[in-house]
C-alpha positions in Angstrom: 148.5 -52.0 129.5 149.0 -55.8 129.2 152.3 -56.6 127.5 152.7 -60.4 127.1 155.9 -62.0 126.0 156.1 -61.7 122.2 159.3 -63.6 121.7 158.7 -67.2 120.5 159.5 -69.9 123.0 162.7 -71.7 122.1 162.1 -75.2 120.7 163.9 -77.7 118.5 160.7 -79.4 117.4 157.8 -76.9 117.4 157.5 -73.7 115.3 156.1 -71.2 117.7 153.9 -68.5 116.2 153.1 -65.2 117.8 149.4 -64.5 117.5 149.0 -60.8 117.1 146.5 -58.7 119.1 143.6 -58.0 116.8 141.6 -55.0 118.0 138.0 -56.2 118.4 135.0 -54.1 117.5 134.0 -54.3 121.2 136.7 -51.7 121.9 135.0 -49.2 119.6 131.5 -49.7 121.1 129.9 -46.9 123.1 128.5 -49.5 125.5 129.8 -52.8 126.7 129.0 -55.5 124.1 127.1 -58.6 125.3 128.1 -62.1 124.4 126.4 -65.4 125.2 129.5 -67.1 126.5 133.0 -65.9 127.3 135.7 -68.5 127.9 138.8 -67.4 129.9 141.9 -69.3 128.9 142.9 -70.9 125.5 144.7 -73.9 126.8 143.5 -77.4 125.7 140.5 -77.3 128.0 139.2 -73.9 127.0 139.8 -74.7 123.3 137.9 -78.0 123.5 135.0 -76.2 125.2 135.0 -73.5 122.6 135.0 -76.0 119.7 132.3 -78.1 121.3 130.1 -75.0 121.8 130.6 -73.9 118.2 129.7 -77.3 116.9 126.5 -77.1 118.9 125.5 -73.7 117.6 127.0 -71.3 120.2 130.0 -69.2 119.1 131.9 -68.1 122.2 134.5 -65.4 122.8 137.7 -67.1 123.9 140.3 -64.8 125.6 143.9 -65.7 126.2 146.5 -63.6 128.1 149.5 -65.0 126.2 150.6 -64.4 122.6 151.4 -68.0 121.8 150.6 -71.5 122.8 152.2 -73.0 125.9 155.9 -73.5 126.1 157.2 -77.1 126.4 155.5 -80.5 126.2 153.6 -80.0 129.5 150.5 -82.3 129.4 151.7 -85.1 127.2 149.5 -88.1 127.4 145.9 -88.4 126.1 143.8 -91.3 127.1 141.6 -93.3 124.6 138.5 -91.4 126.0 140.2 -88.1 125.4 141.0 -89.1 121.8 137.3 -90.0 121.3 136.4 -86.5 122.4 139.1 -85.0 120.2 137.6 -87.0 117.3 134.3 -85.2 118.0 136.2 -82.0 117.8 137.6 -82.9 114.4 141.3 -82.8 115.2 142.4 -86.5 115.4 144.0 -86.7 111.9 146.2 -83.7 112.7 147.1 -85.2 116.1 148.2 -88.5 114.7 150.6 -86.8 112.2 152.7 -85.9 115.2 151.8 -88.3 118.0 153.1 -91.7 119.2 150.9 -94.3 121.0 151.6 -96.8 123.8 149.8 -99.2 126.1 152.2 -100.4 128.8 154.5 -99.3 131.6 157.0 -100.8 133.9 158.3 -100.0 137.5 161.8 -100.9 138.5 163.5 -101.4 141.8 167.1 -102.5 142.1 167.3 -103.2 138.3 164.3 -105.6 138.6 160.8 -105.1 137.1 158.5 -105.1 140.1 155.3 -104.1 138.3 154.3 -104.4 134.6 151.1 -102.6 133.6 149.5 -103.4 130.3 146.5 -101.2 129.6 143.7 -103.3 128.1 143.0 -102.9 124.4 141.2 -104.9 121.7 140.3 -104.7 118.0 137.1 -102.8 118.8 139.1 -99.8 120.1 139.7 -97.3 117.4 142.3 -95.4 119.5 145.3 -96.6 121.4 145.1 -96.6 125.2 147.5 -93.7 125.4 148.6 -91.1 122.8 151.6 -88.9 123.5 151.6 -85.4 122.0 153.2 -82.3 123.3 150.8 -79.8 124.6 152.1 -77.1 122.3 151.0 -79.3 119.3 147.7 -80.1 121.0 146.9 -76.4 121.4 148.1 -75.4 117.9 145.8 -77.9 116.2 142.9 -76.9 118.5 143.5 -73.2 117.7 143.4 -73.9 114.0 140.1 -75.9 114.4 138.5 -73.2 116.7 139.3 -70.5 114.2 137.9 -72.6 111.3 134.7 -72.9 113.2 134.4 -69.1 113.7 135.3 -69.0 117.4 136.2 -65.4 118.4 139.7 -66.1 119.7 141.4 -63.1 121.3 145.1 -63.5 122.1 147.0 -61.0 124.2 143.9 -60.3 126.2 144.0 -60.6 130.0 141.1 -60.7 132.5 141.5 -57.9 135.0 138.2 -57.8 136.8 134.8 -59.3 136.8 131.4 -58.5 138.4 128.7 -61.1 138.6 125.0 -60.4 138.6 121.8 -62.4 138.3 121.6 -61.7 134.5 125.3 -62.0 133.5 128.9 -61.1 134.1 130.8 -57.9 133.4 134.4 -58.5 132.5 137.2 -55.9 132.3 139.9 -57.0 129.8 143.4 -55.6 129.4 145.3 -55.6 126.1 148.4 -54.1 124.5 146.1 -51.2 123.4 144.3 -50.6 126.7 141.3 -51.9 128.6 137.8 -52.5 127.5 134.6 -54.0 129.1 132.3 -56.7 127.8 129.3 -58.5 129.2 128.7 -62.2 129.1 125.6 -64.3 129.8 128.0 -67.0 131.1 131.7 -67.2 131.8 133.7 -70.4 131.7 137.0 -70.2 133.6 139.6 -72.5 131.9 142.6 -70.4 132.9 144.6 -73.0 134.7 146.2 -73.6 138.0 146.8 -69.9 138.6 143.3 -69.0 137.6 142.7 -65.2 137.6 139.0 -65.9 137.5 139.2 -68.1 140.7 141.3 -65.4 142.4 138.9 -62.6 141.5 136.0 -64.7 142.9 138.1 -65.4 146.0 137.5 -69.2 145.8 139.6 -71.7 147.6 140.5 -75.3 146.9 139.8 -78.2 149.4 141.9 -81.3 149.6 145.5 -82.2 150.1 148.7 -80.5 148.8 151.8 -82.7 149.0 155.2 -81.4 150.1 157.1 -83.5 147.5 158.3 -81.7 144.4 159.4 -83.0 141.0 161.6 -81.6 138.2 160.3 -82.3 134.7 163.0 -82.2 132.0 162.6 -82.8 128.3 165.8 -83.7 126.4 166.5 -84.6 122.8 168.2 -88.0 122.2 168.2 -90.6 119.4 167.2 -93.4 121.6 165.4 -96.2 119.7 163.3 -97.6 122.5 159.6 -98.3 122.5 157.3 -95.8 124.2 155.7 -96.4 127.6 156.0 -95.2 131.1 159.1 -96.3 133.1 159.2 -95.7 136.8 162.5 -96.2 138.7 162.3 -96.4 142.5 165.6 -95.4 144.2 168.0 -95.2 141.2 171.6 -95.0 142.5 171.8 -91.3 141.6 168.6 -90.5 143.5 168.6 -92.6 146.7 165.3 -92.7 148.6 163.4 -91.1 145.7 161.8 -92.0 142.4 162.2 -91.0 138.7 160.0 -91.5 135.6 161.1 -91.8 132.0 158.7 -91.2 129.2 159.1 -91.1 125.4 157.6 -88.1 123.5 157.4 -87.5 119.7 160.2 -86.1 117.6 163.1 -87.7 119.5 162.2 -86.0 122.8 162.3 -87.9 126.1 161.0 -86.7 129.4 162.6 -87.4 132.8 160.6 -86.5 135.9 162.4 -86.9 139.2 161.7 -86.1 142.8 163.6 -83.3 144.5 165.3 -84.3 147.7 164.5 -82.3 150.8 166.8 -79.4 151.5 167.1 -78.4 147.8 165.4 -75.1 147.0 163.4 -74.6 143.9 166.1 -72.4 142.4 168.7 -75.0 143.1 166.5 -77.8 141.7 166.1 -75.8 138.4 169.8 -75.0 138.0 170.6 -76.2 134.5 174.0 -77.8 135.5 172.2 -79.8 138.2 169.5 -81.0 135.8 172.0 -81.9 133.2 174.0 -84.0 135.7 170.9 -85.8 136.8 169.8 -86.6 133.2 173.3 -88.0 132.4 173.3 -90.0 135.7 170.1 -91.6 134.7 171.2 -92.4 131.2 174.4 -94.0 132.7 172.2 -96.0 135.1 170.1 -97.5 132.3 173.1 -98.1 130.1 172.6 -95.4 127.4 175.7 -93.8 125.9 174.3 -91.3 123.4 174.6 -87.6 122.9 171.7 -85.5 124.0 170.6 -81.8 124.4 168.4 -80.2 127.0 165.0 -79.0 125.6 162.8 -77.7 128.4 162.4 -77.8 132.2 159.9 -77.0 134.8 159.1 -77.8 138.4 155.9 -79.6 139.6 154.3 -80.2 142.9 151.5 -82.9 143.2 148.2 -81.9 144.6 144.8 -83.5 145.1 142.7 -80.3 145.3 139.3 -79.4 144.0 136.7 -76.6 144.4 133.7 -77.7 146.3 131.5 -76.8 143.3 132.2 -75.8 139.7 129.4 -73.3 139.2 129.5 -70.0 141.0 126.7 -67.8 139.9 127.1 -67.4 136.1 130.8 -68.5 136.2 131.7 -72.2 135.5 135.0 -73.8 136.3 136.9 -76.4 134.2 140.3 -78.0 134.2 143.1 -76.9 136.5 141.0 -73.8 137.3 138.6 -76.2 139.0 141.0 -78.9 140.3 144.7 -79.7 140.7 145.5 -83.4 140.2 148.8 -85.3 140.2 150.3 -86.2 136.8 150.8 -89.8 138.0 148.1 -91.7 135.9 147.8 -88.8 133.3 144.9 -87.3 135.2 145.2 -83.5 134.8 144.5 -82.7 131.2 142.3 -85.8 130.6 140.0 -84.8 133.4 139.8 -81.3 132.2 138.8 -82.5 128.7 135.9 -84.4 130.3 134.9 -81.2 132.2 134.8 -79.3 128.9 132.7 -81.7 127.0 130.3 -82.1 129.9 129.8 -78.4 130.3 129.5 -77.7 126.5 126.2 -79.4 125.8 124.6 -78.2 129.0 125.7 -74.6 128.5 124.6 -74.7 124.8 121.1 -76.0 125.9 120.7 -73.2 128.4 121.9 -70.5 126.1 119.6 -71.7 123.3 116.6 -71.9 125.6 116.2 -75.6 125.7 116.9 -75.9 129.4 116.9 -73.7 132.5 120.1 -72.8 134.4 119.5 -75.6 136.9 120.9 -78.0 134.2 124.3 -76.5 135.0 124.0 -77.8 138.5 124.4 -81.3 137.1 127.7 -80.2 135.4 129.1 -79.4 138.8 127.6 -82.4 140.5 128.9 -84.9 137.9 132.3 -83.4 137.5 133.0 -82.7 141.2 132.1 -86.3 142.0 134.7 -87.4 139.4 137.3 -85.1 140.7 136.9 -86.3 144.3 137.2 -89.9 143.2 140.3 -89.1 141.2 141.7 -87.2 144.3 141.2 -90.3 146.3 142.9 -92.6 143.8 145.7 -90.1 142.9 146.5 -89.6 146.6 147.2 -93.4 146.9 149.5 -93.3 143.8 151.3 -90.2 145.1 151.9 -91.7 148.5 153.5 -94.7 146.9 155.6 -92.6 144.5 156.6 -90.0 147.1 155.8 -91.1 150.7 154.8 -88.1 152.7 155.5 -89.6 156.1 157.8 -92.1 157.8 155.0 -94.6 158.0 154.2 -94.4 154.3 158.0 -94.7 153.6 158.1 -97.9 155.6 155.1 -99.2 153.7 156.7 -98.3 150.3 159.9 -100.1 151.2 158.1 -103.2 152.3 156.0 -103.3 149.1 159.1 -102.8 146.9 161.2 -105.4 148.7 158.4 -108.0 148.7 157.7 -107.3 145.0 161.2 -108.3 144.0 160.2 -111.9 144.3 156.4 -111.9 145.1 153.5 -111.2 142.8 150.9 -110.5 145.5 152.3 -107.1 146.4 152.9 -105.8 142.9 149.3 -104.6 142.4 150.0 -102.0 145.1 152.4 -100.3 142.6 149.6 -99.9 140.1 149.6 -96.2 139.0 145.8 -96.1 138.4 145.5 -94.4 135.1 142.8 -91.9 134.3 139.5 -93.4 133.3 136.2 -92.1 132.0 133.5 -91.3 134.5 130.3 -93.3 134.8 127.4 -91.0 135.7 125.1 -93.8 136.8 124.0 -91.9 139.9 123.3 -88.7 138.0 119.7 -87.4 137.9 120.2 -87.3 134.1 120.7 -91.0 133.8 117.5 -93.0 133.2 117.6 -96.5 134.9 116.9 -99.5 132.7 113.3 -100.6 132.3 112.4 -103.1 135.0 112.2 -106.6 133.6 114.2 -105.6 130.4 117.6 -106.8 131.5 120.4 -106.2 129.0 123.0 -109.0 128.7 125.6 -106.6 127.6 126.2 -103.0 126.4 127.0 -99.6 128.0 124.7 -98.9 131.0 123.0 -95.5 131.6 125.6 -93.0 132.6 128.5 -94.9 131.1 130.5 -93.9 128.0 129.5 -95.8 124.9 131.5 -98.8 123.8 133.0 -98.6 120.3 132.8 -101.6 118.0 134.8 -102.4 114.9 132.2 -103.1 112.3 132.4 -106.2 110.1 130.5 -107.4 107.1 129.3 -111.0 106.9 132.4 -111.8 104.9 134.5 -110.7 107.9 136.0 -107.6 106.2 136.3 -104.5 108.4 134.1 -101.5 107.8 134.8 -98.7 110.2 133.7 -98.2 113.8 130.3 -97.8 115.4 131.0 -94.4 116.9 132.1 -92.9 113.6 128.4 -92.2 113.1 127.9 -90.0 116.2 128.5 -86.3 116.4 128.2 -83.5 119.0 124.4 -83.7 119.5 121.9 -86.0 121.1 122.4 -89.2 119.2 119.5 -91.7 119.1 120.7 -95.2 118.0 118.0 -97.6 117.0 119.3 -101.2 116.7 117.4 -103.8 114.6 114.5 -103.6 112.1 111.4 -103.2 114.3 109.6 -100.5 112.4 107.2 -99.6 115.2 110.2 -98.8 117.4 111.7 -96.8 114.6 108.5 -94.9 113.9 108.3 -93.8 117.5 111.9 -92.7 117.6 111.5 -90.8 114.3 108.3 -89.1 115.5 110.0 -87.9 118.7 113.2 -86.8 117.0 111.3 -84.7 114.4 109.3 -83.1 117.2 112.5 -82.2 119.1 114.0 -80.7 116.0 111.0 -78.5 115.5 111.7 -77.1 118.9 115.3 -76.4 117.7 117.0 -79.2 119.5 120.1 -80.8 117.8 119.2 -84.5 117.6 120.7 -87.2 115.2 118.8 -90.4 114.4 121.0 -93.4 113.6 119.9 -96.8 112.3 122.1 -99.7 113.3 121.2 -102.6 111.1 122.5 -106.0 110.0 121.4 -105.1 106.4 121.9 -102.0 104.3 118.3 -100.8 104.3 117.9 -97.1 105.1 114.7 -96.5 107.0 112.8 -93.3 106.4 114.2 -90.2 108.2 117.6 -91.8 109.1 120.5 -89.3 109.4 123.0 -92.2 109.2 122.9 -96.0 108.8 125.5 -98.2 110.4 125.8 -101.5 108.6 126.6 -104.1 111.2 126.6 -107.1 108.9 128.2 -109.5 111.3 125.9 -108.3 114.1 128.8 -107.6 116.5 127.6 -104.2 117.5 124.1 -105.7 118.2 125.7 -108.4 120.4 128.1 -106.2 122.3 125.4 -103.6 123.0 122.9 -106.3 124.2 120.6 -105.4 121.3 120.3 -108.6 119.3 116.5 -108.4 119.5 116.4 -104.6 118.9 117.0 -101.7 121.2 117.2 -97.9 121.4 120.1 -96.1 123.0 120.0 -92.3 123.6 123.5 -90.8 123.9 124.2 -87.4 125.4 126.3 -84.9 123.4 129.2 -85.7 125.6 129.1 -89.3 124.7 127.5 -90.8 127.8 124.5 -93.1 127.7 121.3 -91.3 128.8 119.0 -94.2 128.5 118.4 -97.5 126.7 115.4 -99.8 126.3 114.4 -102.9 124.3 111.6 -103.6 121.9 108.3 -103.6 123.8 109.1 -101.0 126.4 106.9 -97.9 126.6 109.9 -95.6 127.0 110.0 -92.8 124.4 112.8 -90.7 123.1 110.9 -87.5 124.0 110.6 -88.5 127.6 114.4 -89.2 127.8 115.3 -85.9 126.2 113.0 -84.2 128.7 114.8 -85.9 131.5 118.3 -85.0 130.1 117.2 -81.4 129.9 115.4 -81.5 133.3 112.0 -81.5 131.6 112.7 -78.2 129.9 112.4 -79.2 126.2 110.7 -76.0 124.9 110.9 -73.2 122.4 112.4 -70.0 123.8 113.2 -66.6 122.4 116.9 -66.2 121.7 118.7 -65.0 124.8 121.3 -63.0 122.8 121.5 -61.5 119.4 
């Protein structure tokens, strides 16, 4: 029988809670119960997927082998794009009670700043470029939200075996009270780098695994310095290697440093050794303050991905699907985009609005993103921790030149995580020929937020406050013929059971008939920044990517776009599951 650790993780800043095993009714059933979707792994990625499914009308079963949320800060930095997704999940207010935000980083060599990165931001951005929040807090707030939405969350439940077939998946689950079997129409593997699901399906990563290793050490210190990423190449206490210093909430700082060759993993994680390195770094940067050690782990950078993320009726997300270096905050942020991409497509298939082929686009879109990130991350990793003598020579040349020259400093850019543009996806409808847009998010791109202003200049929220996890049809302007066509198609889609929201974006306060929401763009900034001064329609996918756009006078219709987004399977179907 599965016996997880039921002693709360030690922490000075987080109140760990043991989630008890609750015996499900499935254990009493004479035959294996059948569920539409079972998610394996209740880390941030699995929880975001569960919440997004629930918000779109599919209540999944979410199993987690552990009895509590993750130990330590782990994935710490959320990008602006991830925060937009978290806002759709309904957890941003909770996040911001604990988080700190930042937008810049510096790299040092011989006490000199050799690269200064300032992540672009403007008044139209509702969220900061980066938001730091320990993973334990991220998971706690997501657990609370998932439960509030009715997600069947089963802690202390470990996946032991699975059998896939053409109609579903049979899962054997182990618990503190014994094993039981359930069936799922679909399984989403979100169970991390050591994925049991991936192992049971005998799947292998492709890509590159680097030999360098890093210690990650969290420590408590009352250091009143601004947040931001600080990279130190060759500090005196770590010659030939690099260290990173990062501020976390609640007086916690994180030091990541490369482990020299010849030091074993056990030696690297020796507490006395870690303490000496933290103190040496504080001495190096001139900090003379008391501190206490909070949490440590060891990390090895990889640029690895599965060749595809759909294997029969099992889908892969997050670290179960790919392993990416932490440099550039890629891991968790990429997994969150996996989850929101899969959620709407899986919901559409389960609810009978699309055939299973739609899930091929989940794999196609997300694998393409992972491969691009692997390419970019490998460049960052080779600069941080050169894997060969040649790369070491290159790093030294770049660092030496950057002491006095600007032209080499761009090579030290750490290439932060960025949202994917699905322009090449079969789901993205090209712009109508001859209807060029002067501005605005293009088909496949994430939408651009806009801080709304009245004619007087006073602020009045943001454009994306109006969207929700659904197909969102935004009609800019006051052309009533364009509005009538959109309303007709939206009503027809709803009659078929599709979740569609119709939003009027206007420079006045008139509410056209059938509008679910009206965005008052009194100063016309949203119209201008979306290239819609003369009126336009944008159709957003539920994962907040543009599916299509067109201007007044085009013969494009919402119905046709929705059909393409669902691979022309917009139809009524019998419920697949009770």
